[in-house]
N, C-alpha and C positions, 0 to 999 in steps of 0.2 A: 563507512562500510559496516560497522558493527550493528547499526540500526537495521541494515538490510538482512543481516544474519538473523536477527530477532524476528523480523517480519516473515522471512522465509520459513523459519521453524515454528512460527505461531506463538512465540513466547511473549505474551502480553506484558507480563511483569518486567521482563528485561527491556522491552521497547519503551515502556513508561519510565523506567529508571533512566534510560539513556536520554530520552527527550527532556526529562526533568533536569538532567545534568548538562543540558545544552547541546545535545546532538542535533545536527542540522537535518531536518526532515527532507530537505530538497537535495541532499547529497546523492550523487549517482555513482554507479560502478563503471567499469571501463566500457560497458555496452550502453550506458545511459539509463539503466534501470534505477528507479528510486525504490525505497523500502515499500512505499504504497503500491507501486506497480507490481512488485514481487508478491506482495500479499494478495492483491486483487487477481493475480494469475494463479494463485494456489487453490486447492480444493477446499480448504478450511477457512474461508473468509468469515470473519467475525465482526459484528458491529463495533465492539469495544476497540479492536485493533484499528479499524477504519477511522474511528474518532481520534485515536492516538496519533496516527500517521498523516492525516489529511490537513493540508493548508490550502489556501486559495490558489497559490501558485503551483503547488505540487500536483494538484488534481489535473492540470492541463499539460504536464511535462511528458513528452513522448520520448521513447528510447530510440536507438538507432534504426530499429526495424519499423518505426512508426506506430508502435503500440503505446497507449496511455491507459491510466487506470479505468476509465469508463468503458473503453473498448474491451479491455480484459474482462470486465464484469459481464457485459452483454454477450460476449463471445463464448462464455463458458456455460456448462450445464449446471445450473444452480436452481434449487427448488424455490428459493425466496428471492428471485431476481429483483422484483419491484421493491421489496423491503430493503434489500442491500443497496440499490440505487438511491433510494430516499435517504438512507444513512450517509451515503457518500456525498450527496449534494447538500 
């Protein structure tokens, strides 16, 4: 859950520290949200945070509402959507 807080707040340093300490990037909250999905749903999506939170299995993890990171990216109003998608993939 701590990685999710870091992702939601956009704290790259905290997220990197938690991942380095062994935090599971695939952990979900009670609604099935991963840290990656929370970050992709935020307004401040950054390439560095995407790289920190992305794994091959987490990128396809949907929450209880059927949302997953790629859907969150393409559904939002983002100026650099192509760049963001390329970083995520």
